[in-house]
Structures are given as structure tokens and as C-alpha cells.
Backbone bond lengths (Angstrom), bond angles and torsions (degrees), N, CA, C in turn:
res aa  C-N    CA-C-N  psi(-1)  N-CA   C-N-CA  omega(-1)  CA-C   N-CA-C  phi
1 M - - - 1.442 - - 1.526 107.86 -
2 T 1.313 116.70 134.89 1.456 121.52 179.44 1.518 109.63 -93.10
3 A 1.313 115.78 128.72 1.461 120.36 177.73 1.521 109.30 -83.03
4 T 1.318 115.29 138.77 1.459 118.69 175.66 1.519 108.60 -95.02
5 V 1.299 114.98 140.08 1.455 120.01 -179.71 1.516 108.43 -94.36
6 Q 1.309 115.69 120.57 1.457 120.59 177.73 1.523 108.85 -83.60
7 P 1.327 117.44 136.08 1.456 118.93 178.25 1.523 110.15 -66.00
8 T 1.313 115.09 144.14 1.454 119.46 176.66 1.521 108.73 -76.74
9 L 1.308 116.25 163.91 1.459 120.18 177.42 1.524 110.35 -61.70
10 D 1.335 116.54 -41.85 1.465 119.80 177.37 1.525 110.99 -61.93
11 G 1.327 116.99 -38.61 1.458 120.57 177.99 1.519 112.04 -65.74
12 T 1.329 116.16 -36.94 1.461 120.56 176.81 1.520 110.42 -63.86
13 I 1.327 117.03 -43.86 1.466 120.91 177.81 1.524 109.56 -61.52
14 S 1.324 117.17 -45.33 1.470 120.81 -179.84 1.522 111.08 -59.15
15 R 1.331 116.90 -43.59 1.459 120.78 179.03 1.525 110.69 -62.44
16 N 1.329 116.99 -43.12 1.460 120.68 -179.29 1.520 112.09 -68.84
17 V 1.324 117.35 -35.33 1.467 120.78 175.92 1.526 109.22 -61.81
18 R 1.317 116.51 -46.07 1.468 120.41 179.70 1.527 110.84 -62.06
19 A 1.327 116.49 -45.95 1.466 120.71 -179.00 1.526 111.32 -61.59
20 R 1.310 117.26 -41.32 1.467 120.52 -179.23 1.524 111.30 -70.97
21 R 1.317 117.01 -36.21 1.472 119.62 177.03 1.530 109.66 -63.27
22 I 1.314 116.15 -47.37 1.463 121.04 -179.50 1.528 110.46 -63.31
23 A 1.338 116.98 -40.99 1.465 120.53 179.65 1.531 111.53 -60.91
24 R 1.314 116.87 -29.97 1.469 120.86 178.26 1.527 112.24 -85.13
25 G 1.324 116.28 -8.53 1.458 119.53 179.39 1.520 113.52 77.36
26 W 1.326 116.94 22.13 1.463 121.78 -179.08 1.520 110.68 -91.54
27 T 1.326 116.00 144.72 1.459 120.75 168.07 1.523 107.35 -78.30
28 Q 1.318 116.46 168.30 1.462 119.52 175.75 1.523 110.45 -63.90
29 E 1.316 116.29 -35.79 1.466 120.44 178.30 1.536 110.81 -63.24
30 E 1.324 116.43 -44.55 1.469 120.02 178.77 1.525 110.98 -63.67
31 A 1.327 116.88 -44.78 1.461 120.51 179.84 1.524 110.70 -60.41
32 G 1.329 116.80 -42.25 1.461 120.57 177.93 1.515 112.35 -62.56
33 R 1.316 116.18 -38.36 1.469 120.62 178.87 1.532 110.19 -68.30
34 Y 1.330 117.39 -46.13 1.467 120.91 179.29 1.531 110.92 -63.51
35 F 1.333 116.28 -39.62 1.463 120.24 178.10 1.527 109.53 -63.61
36 G 1.330 116.02 -37.87 1.457 120.71 177.95 1.514 113.03 -62.74
37 E 1.321 117.34 -29.59 1.462 120.29 176.53 1.523 111.01 -65.36
38 L 1.327 117.17 -26.59 1.466 121.56 177.41 1.523 112.11 -87.48
39 T 1.329 116.14 -35.43 1.467 120.16 -174.42 1.520 113.56 -94.69
40 G 1.327 116.43 -21.21 1.461 120.23 -175.11 1.512 112.80 90.83
41 A 1.326 117.22 -5.16 1.472 121.44 179.24 1.525 108.53 -142.57
42 P 1.340 118.09 105.62 1.467 119.45 -178.59 1.526 112.08 -62.89
43 W 1.322 115.08 149.59 1.460 120.93 174.72 1.516 107.98 -91.38
44 S 1.309 115.80 136.16 1.465 120.13 176.39 1.526 109.36 -70.48
45 N 1.320 115.36 166.56 1.458 121.01 176.46 1.533 110.27 -56.75
46 A 1.323 116.84 -41.11 1.471 120.91 -178.90 1.528 111.32 -65.21
47 V 1.325 117.27 -40.91 1.469 120.75 179.87 1.528 109.81 -66.76
48 W 1.342 116.21 -43.64 1.467 119.22 -179.90 1.528 110.42 -64.51
49 S 1.314 116.72 -42.42 1.461 121.20 179.18 1.528 110.53 -59.43
50 A 1.319 116.24 -44.96 1.467 120.53 179.23 1.529 110.87 -64.27
51 A 1.325 116.94 -36.10 1.466 120.74 -179.38 1.526 111.65 -66.79
52 E 1.319 116.76 -30.74 1.470 120.81 179.93 1.526 112.91 -82.51
53 R 1.298 117.55 -13.18 1.464 121.56 -175.66 1.529 109.79 -67.04
54 Q 1.298 116.75 127.32 1.460 120.82 -179.41 1.522 112.78 -91.47
55 T 1.322 117.07 -19.45 1.461 119.60 -178.68 1.523 111.28 -73.05
56 R 1.312 116.57 -33.08 1.470 121.87 173.64 1.526 106.85 -135.08
57 P 1.342 116.35 75.52 1.456 119.18 -171.93 1.526 113.23 -66.21
58 R 1.307 114.02 153.49 1.457 122.61 177.55 1.527 108.86 -66.67
59 D 1.305 116.49 149.11 1.462 121.65 171.04 1.527 106.56 -85.81
60 W 1.328 116.00 89.01 1.458 121.20 -175.13 1.521 110.99 -66.70
61 T 1.330 116.60 137.91 1.463 121.19 175.48 1.524 108.94 -93.24
62 A 1.321 115.85 161.08 1.464 120.30 178.07 1.527 110.76 -60.30
63 T 1.316 116.97 -39.21 1.466 120.78 179.25 1.520 110.79 -63.27
64 E 1.339 117.28 -44.86 1.468 120.60 178.96 1.525 111.22 -61.21
65 I 1.320 116.57 -42.08 1.461 120.49 -179.12 1.527 110.24 -64.54
66 A 1.323 117.06 -42.84 1.464 120.46 178.07 1.524 110.83 -62.00
67 L 1.332 116.87 -42.24 1.463 120.28 179.75 1.529 111.80 -70.34
68 L 1.320 117.38 -34.30 1.469 120.02 175.78 1.527 110.83 -63.05
69 S 1.328 116.92 -37.86 1.466 118.97 178.76 1.527 110.37 -65.48
70 R 1.326 117.46 -34.17 1.470 120.12 174.63 1.521 110.47 -69.74
71 L 1.323 116.55 -43.92 1.459 121.08 -179.01 1.526 111.25 -57.51
72 F 1.317 116.03 -45.29 1.459 121.07 -176.27 1.535 113.06 -95.26
73 A 1.337 117.03 5.18 1.471 122.01 178.90 1.527 110.94 50.36
74 C 1.323 115.15 51.74 1.460 120.41 179.53 1.524 108.74 -133.28
75 Q 1.303 115.95 170.48 1.452 121.06 174.84 1.526 108.82 -75.98
76 I 1.319 116.79 148.48 1.464 120.37 178.62 1.532 109.88 -55.10
77 G 1.309 116.45 -43.15 1.462 120.78 -178.88 1.517 114.15 -60.17
78 D 1.344 116.45 -25.97 1.467 119.69 178.65 1.523 111.64 -61.75
79 L 1.321 116.94 -30.40 1.471 121.06 -178.82 1.527 112.05 -73.13
80 F 1.338 116.57 -15.58 1.463 121.73 -178.83 1.526 112.55 -98.21
81 Q 1.324 117.81 -1.69 1.460 121.53 -174.94 1.524 111.76 -76.64
82 P 1.324 117.14 132.33 1.463 120.14 177.54 1.524 111.75 -77.40
83 E 1.307 117.00 128.42 1.475 124.54 170.65 1.529 114.46 38.91
84 T 1.318 116.00 47.04 1.453 119.99 177.46 1.515 108.87 -98.87
85 P 1.320 117.37 124.73 1.463 117.98 179.10 1.527 110.65 -65.84
86 I 1.314 115.85 143.75 1.453 121.69 178.20 1.523 107.28 -83.51
87 P 1.345 117.73 127.07 1.463 118.60 -179.50 1.525 111.15 -64.49
88 T 1.315 115.36 131.06 1.459 120.38 -179.92 1.520 110.18 -128.16
89 C 1.309 114.87 155.02 1.462 122.15 177.77 1.530 108.57 -69.25
90 P 1.335 118.35 128.83 1.464 119.71 -179.26 1.526 113.22 -67.64
91 T 1.325 117.10 -20.40 1.461 120.73 -178.52 1.520 112.22 -84.51
92 C 1.360 115.68 -52.70 1.470 118.71 -173.53 1.521 113.45 -104.13
93 G 1.343 118.35 -15.29 1.453 121.04 179.19 1.515 114.72 83.05
94 Q 1.334 118.10 0.51 1.459 121.34 179.62 1.526 110.17 -79.38
95 E 1.345 115.72 154.45 1.452 120.99 177.82 1.526 109.35 -61.35
96 V 1.331 115.53 136.34 1.457 121.00 -179.79 1.522 108.57 -78.31
97 P 1.357 118.18 127.75 1.465 119.71 178.26 1.518 110.92 -66.46
98 R 1.299 114.99 149.24 1.472 119.95 178.88 1.496 110.45 -90.13
């Protein structure tokens, strides 16, 4: 019997962060810079890349999650949703504001 591996909560957040960054058309460098505007310390491309990795997900802090919801203009709970497509405009492809 093959065991299925359930994604961790941190892995789910990492996947959603990546999906939301891509939906906005941002590079990892841009996302790190924008995140730095909220935190006071930008994340390098390497740090952002590692944070998006699902195979060894980041141990997200409550503060980071709250700031990510501001960065992506979403509800905190949206970052915890499993495999939920991000609503996008059918015309331009941009994420639909809530």
C-alpha cells in the first residue's frame, strides 16, 4: 500500500504565497522588496525562493502571515486554503480584488 503524504500547513502557506506572487506578475526579487516595505527588511531572492519551497517549507511566523495577507491584499485564512484557485479577471488575468 502506498502512503500519501499530506501537505503540512507551512507547505500550504508556501504554495499559496507562490501562487499569489505569480498571479500578481511579480518576480521573487520584487516580492521580497515589497515585503521589505512592510517589514523594514527586504527579503533577498534566495530567501523568498526558500520560503516558497514546499519540499522544505518555511516555519512561518504569525507576524509573517499577517504581513503576507497585507502584501497580497487577502484574508489571512486565504493563505491556509488547500489548492484553491485565486479568482482572476477573465479579461486581463489579474487577481480580482476582494
